[in-house]
VMD Tcl script that draws the C-alpha trace (Angstrom):
set ca {
  {-46.26 -26.72 -78.51}
  {-43.40 -28.63 -80.65}
  {-45.28 -28.61 -83.88}
  {-46.03 -24.72 -83.13}
  {-42.61 -23.93 -82.59}
  {-41.24 -26.21 -85.27}
  {-43.77 -24.50 -88.20}
  {-43.34 -21.27 -86.64}
  {-39.34 -21.74 -86.74}
  {-39.80 -22.53 -90.35}
  {-42.19 -19.89 -91.34}
  {-40.33 -17.02 -89.18}
  {-39.86 -13.98 -90.58}
  {-36.33 -12.36 -90.59}
  {-37.68 -9.49 -88.04}
  {-39.57 -12.16 -85.97}
  {-37.40 -13.59 -82.98}
  {-38.66 -16.22 -81.08}
  {-36.85 -17.49 -78.03}
  {-37.72 -20.93 -76.74}
  {-39.56 -20.40 -73.51}
  {-38.75 -23.61 -71.89}
  {-35.04 -22.88 -72.25}
  {-35.76 -19.17 -70.93}
  {-37.14 -20.59 -68.15}
  {-34.33 -22.77 -67.49}
  {-32.00 -20.18 -67.83}
  {-34.32 -17.55 -65.47}
  {-34.19 -20.42 -62.72}
  {-30.36 -21.07 -63.10}
  {-30.32 -17.37 -62.63}
  {-32.86 -17.06 -59.52}
  {-30.72 -19.86 -58.35}
  {-27.19 -18.48 -58.69}
  {-28.70 -15.17 -56.68}
  {-29.84 -16.82 -53.88}
  {-26.74 -19.19 -53.53}
  {-24.99 -16.18 -53.57}
  {-27.41 -14.37 -51.02}
  {-27.42 -17.41 -48.87}
  {-23.48 -17.40 -49.08}
  {-23.40 -13.93 -48.50}
  {-25.78 -14.38 -45.15}
  {-23.99 -17.31 -44.02}
  {-20.77 -15.71 -44.41}
  {-22.10 -12.71 -42.30}
  {-23.46 -15.19 -39.53}
  {-20.11 -16.80 -39.03}
  {-18.05 -13.64 -38.66}
  {-20.45 -12.51 -36.27}
  {-20.33 -15.22 -34.64}
  {-16.32 -15.48 -34.80}
  {-16.51 -11.67 -32.85}
  {-19.02 -12.71 -30.77}
  {-16.16 -15.66 -30.05}
  {-13.81 -13.82 -29.60}
  {-15.08 -10.64 -27.23}
  {-16.66 -14.30 -25.29}
  {-12.73 -15.30 -25.02}
  {-11.49 -12.29 -24.19}
  {-13.81 -11.32 -21.77}
  {-13.41 -15.10 -20.01}
  {-9.55 -14.79 -19.73}
  {-9.88 -11.19 -18.48}
  {-12.35 -12.68 -15.69}
  {-9.97 -15.41 -15.37}
  {-6.98 -13.30 -14.56}
  {-9.04 -11.15 -12.32}
  {-10.28 -14.24 -10.27}
  {-6.73 -15.63 -10.30}
  {-5.48 -12.57 -9.38}
  {-8.39 -11.97 -6.33}
  {-7.84 -15.43 -5.05}
  {-4.30 -15.17 -4.65}
  {-4.33 -11.80 -2.91}
  {-7.47 -13.70 -0.88}
  {-4.94 -16.19 -0.10}
  {-2.38 -14.09 1.39}
  {-4.24 -12.28 3.12}
  {-6.88 -13.98 4.30}
  {-5.67 -17.77 4.10}
  {-7.97 -19.29 1.13}
  {-7.25 -22.63 0.31}
  {-6.62 -23.83 -3.33}
  {-9.66 -26.14 -3.14}
  {-12.44 -22.97 -3.18}
  {-14.35 -22.01 -6.22}
  {-12.82 -19.38 -7.91}
  {-16.24 -17.43 -7.98}
  {-16.04 -13.98 -5.96}
  {-19.77 -14.67 -4.73}
  {-18.29 -17.99 -2.96}
  {-14.59 -16.07 -2.32}
  {-16.55 -13.59 -0.58}
  {-18.43 -16.03 1.55}
  {-15.60 -18.01 2.51}
  {-13.61 -14.61 4.06}
  {-13.42 -15.13 7.62}
  {-15.24 -12.68 9.71}
  {-13.55 -10.17 11.47}
  {-14.35 -11.81 14.69}
  {-12.85 -15.27 13.40}
  {-9.90 -13.39 12.19}
  {-9.67 -11.62 15.95}
  {-9.27 -15.17 17.91}
  {-6.88 -16.71 15.73}
  {-5.20 -13.40 16.50}
  {-3.05 -12.76 19.69}
  {-4.04 -9.27 20.62}
  {-3.57 -7.60 23.92}
  {-6.72 -6.56 25.57}
  {-8.64 -8.42 23.04}
  {-11.96 -7.43 24.97}
  {-11.25 -3.92 25.88}
  {-11.29 -5.08 29.85}
  {-7.90 -4.15 30.67}
  {-8.10 -0.86 29.41}
  {-11.87 -0.40 31.41}
  {-10.77 -2.35 34.59}
  {-7.66 0.30 34.73}
  {-7.21 2.65 38.10}
  {-5.88 5.51 36.39}
  {-7.68 8.64 36.32}
  {-7.38 9.92 33.12}
  {-9.48 8.01 30.27}
  {-7.54 7.11 27.04}
  {-9.12 9.92 24.80}
  {-8.30 12.61 27.71}
  {-4.43 10.91 27.71}
  {-4.33 11.41 23.86}
  {-5.56 14.98 24.00}
  {-3.15 15.71 26.73}
  {-0.36 14.28 24.60}
  {-1.03 16.43 21.44}
  {-1.12 19.52 23.94}
  {2.69 18.73 24.91}
  {3.49 18.26 20.97}
  {1.74 21.56 20.04}
  {3.84 23.28 22.71}
  {7.22 22.18 21.27}
  {7.85 19.26 23.23}
  {6.83 21.54 25.84}
  {9.60 23.35 26.03}
  {6.92 26.36 25.22}
  {4.98 25.66 27.97}
  {6.85 23.74 30.77}
  {3.90 23.49 33.16}
  {3.25 20.45 31.12}
  {5.97 18.77 32.43}
  {6.51 17.18 35.60}
  {9.01 18.54 38.08}
  {10.88 14.46 37.61}
  {10.48 15.07 33.78}
  {12.84 12.90 31.94}
  {13.41 11.93 28.07}
  {15.40 8.98 26.51}
  {16.26 8.79 22.92}
  {18.25 5.77 21.60}
  {21.65 7.60 22.05}
  {20.87 10.17 24.52}
  {19.38 10.37 27.84}
  {18.37 10.36 29.93}
  {17.75 14.07 30.12}
  {16.05 15.72 33.06}
  {13.65 18.74 32.39}
  {16.08 21.59 32.42}
  {18.93 19.58 29.97}
  {15.80 18.99 28.12}
  {14.40 22.42 27.45}
  {17.54 23.51 27.01}
  {18.69 21.18 24.37}
  {15.45 20.61 22.69}
  {14.26 24.04 22.81}
  {17.18 25.48 21.16}
  {16.73 23.17 18.35}
  {14.43 25.95 16.43}
  {14.07 22.99 13.64}
  {11.67 25.53 11.52}
  {14.21 27.98 10.89}
  {16.17 25.72 9.38}
  {13.73 23.77 7.26}
  {10.54 26.39 7.07}
  {8.01 23.99 5.67}
  {9.14 21.09 8.72}
  {6.21 19.14 9.37}
  {6.31 16.02 12.49}
  {3.31 14.45 10.66}
  {2.52 12.65 14.07}
  {-0.01 9.69 13.36}
  {-1.67 6.79 15.51}
  {-2.08 8.05 18.92}
  {-3.05 4.90 21.08}
  {-2.75 4.26 24.52}
  {-1.06 1.29 25.66}
  {-3.48 -1.31 27.50}
  {-0.36 -2.87 29.39}
  {0.38 0.66 30.57}
  {-2.90 3.16 30.78}
  {-1.11 6.12 31.53}
  {1.36 5.62 28.08}
  {0.11 7.18 24.80}
  {2.15 6.05 22.34}
  {2.27 7.48 18.05}
  {4.00 7.83 15.64}
  {5.89 10.32 12.92}
  {6.66 10.68 9.37}
  {8.71 14.13 9.55}
  {10.16 15.69 6.25}
  {10.84 19.02 5.36}
  {13.62 21.32 2.91}
  {16.95 22.53 4.31}
  {16.63 26.31 2.88}
  {18.60 28.15 5.61}
  {21.43 27.30 7.74}
  {21.17 24.27 10.12}
  {22.62 25.36 14.09}
  {25.54 27.78 12.80}
  {27.13 24.78 10.98}
  {25.82 23.28 7.92}
  {24.91 25.76 5.27}
  {21.89 25.64 3.48}
  {21.42 22.58 0.67}
  {18.02 23.11 -0.37}
  {17.42 19.46 0.08}
  {14.53 17.74 1.33}
  {14.92 15.47 4.25}
  {12.32 12.64 4.80}
  {13.04 11.33 8.74}
  {12.89 7.31 8.89}
  {9.48 6.87 10.32}
  {9.51 7.20 14.29}
  {7.90 5.90 17.41}
  {7.51 7.74 20.41}
  {5.64 8.02 24.05}
  {4.47 10.50 26.54}
  {4.08 8.58 30.18}
  {1.70 10.72 32.87}
  {1.32 11.15 35.88}
  {-1.99 11.34 37.69}
  {-2.01 14.82 37.69}
  {-2.05 14.82 34.24}
  {1.74 15.68 33.34}
  {4.26 14.30 31.37}
  {6.28 12.26 33.56}
  {8.46 10.48 30.72}
  {9.32 11.44 26.92}
  {10.42 8.61 24.82}
  {11.63 9.54 21.21}
  {13.85 9.14 18.38}
  {13.04 5.20 17.98}
  {13.34 4.29 14.03}
  {10.46 1.82 13.11}
  {11.88 0.96 9.53}
  {15.38 2.13 8.73}
  {14.96 1.35 4.82}
  {12.68 4.42 4.55}
  {13.53 7.57 4.28}
  {16.68 9.21 3.14}
  {18.38 10.03 6.47}
  {20.27 6.27 7.03}
  {17.96 4.98 9.17}
  {18.71 7.59 12.20}
  {15.79 9.78 13.61}
  {15.34 13.15 15.28}
  {18.55 15.62 15.04}
  {21.09 12.94 14.03}
  {18.90 11.58 11.16}
  {18.71 15.50 9.71}
  {22.35 16.44 9.70}
  {23.36 12.66 8.47}
  {20.88 13.54 5.28}
  {22.13 17.20 4.76}
  {26.13 16.02 5.39}
  {27.22 12.72 6.29}
  {29.82 12.32 8.50}
  {29.65 15.41 9.90}
  {29.04 13.60 13.24}
  {32.32 11.37 13.68}
  {30.74 8.98 16.26}
  {29.43 5.72 15.79}
  {25.83 6.53 17.04}
  {25.21 9.44 14.70}
  {26.15 7.07 11.54}
  {23.93 4.42 10.12}
  {23.39 0.73 11.41}
  {26.57 -1.24 10.36}
  {27.27 -4.75 11.44}
  {30.28 -5.39 13.55}
  {32.65 -8.17 13.31}
  {31.73 -9.70 16.02}
  {28.14 -10.33 14.73}
  {29.28 -11.04 11.31}
  {31.59 -13.86 12.86}
  {28.64 -15.25 14.85}
  {26.55 -15.62 11.66}
  {28.99 -17.63 10.40}
  {29.87 -19.80 12.85}
  {26.06 -20.05 13.55}
  {25.47 -20.99 9.94}
  {28.12 -23.68 9.90}
  {27.30 -25.04 13.14}
  {23.93 -25.21 11.55}
  {25.00 -26.97 8.23}
  {27.21 -29.42 10.56}
  {24.02 -30.76 12.51}
  {21.63 -30.80 9.60}
  {23.79 -33.29 7.56}
  {23.77 -35.26 11.37}
}
mol new
graphics top color blue
foreach p $ca { graphics top sphere $p radius 0.5 }
foreach p [lrange $ca 0 end-1] q [lrange $ca 1 end] { graphics top cylinder $p $q radius 0.2 }
display resetview
């Protein structure tokens, strides 16, 4: 083959151009190898990018999952007493949550099994007592239907009372809250019969309304929305099914609402015009100097005892 190529090279005409097939093959192979390497490199790069994206997604999901698990566990620890030794797994966490009866056994409950109410000799059943309480409220606290109240009816508030039936109807019947607060709503809720007093029904309220008209011929309309402090009230019934005692106006959390921690009429007046009523009972709670002194001396005494 070399001889042939040599002879052809010596005798080739100017128009004839021959290429060394061996050299051409090597060039072709080099070209093919370069293309293969390039293709392989691109494939590897694409695979690497795909793996990196997959890992990033997995890491993000894992971090989100860890944060969610930590949050779930911290919530469960706070509310359900989970220990730090429990595995951060939803399935295991769900299994570790105590059953309701197990929680009840660790809490001091009045009338745990309902036997106290069941053994009551009061003739009106709890469900019927709740209905009678709502009828009393719907009748403007009985003022629109005095027959719902017993003859010896009394009412007490934190700073008022006890009021007998006639004075109560005169005072509460004359309030006419909706004349000054057309959109006023008492928002009663949480009706329950007391197992220790089976003739007593407790309930709560979160009243609110907007003052758009003059209040009791003394305070001009302010167009102010009033949110009364959450309040607890109760009705005590006699065996005839009439309200014998009504307690109301007792704040549950003085930090809620804009009535200065006051309920009933005192709270409404304070929200519209603070200081309008001059006596302390119509003002927000203020610690006395005696209480401040007691706390200061008590703290000092505890610190002295602690050093000993």
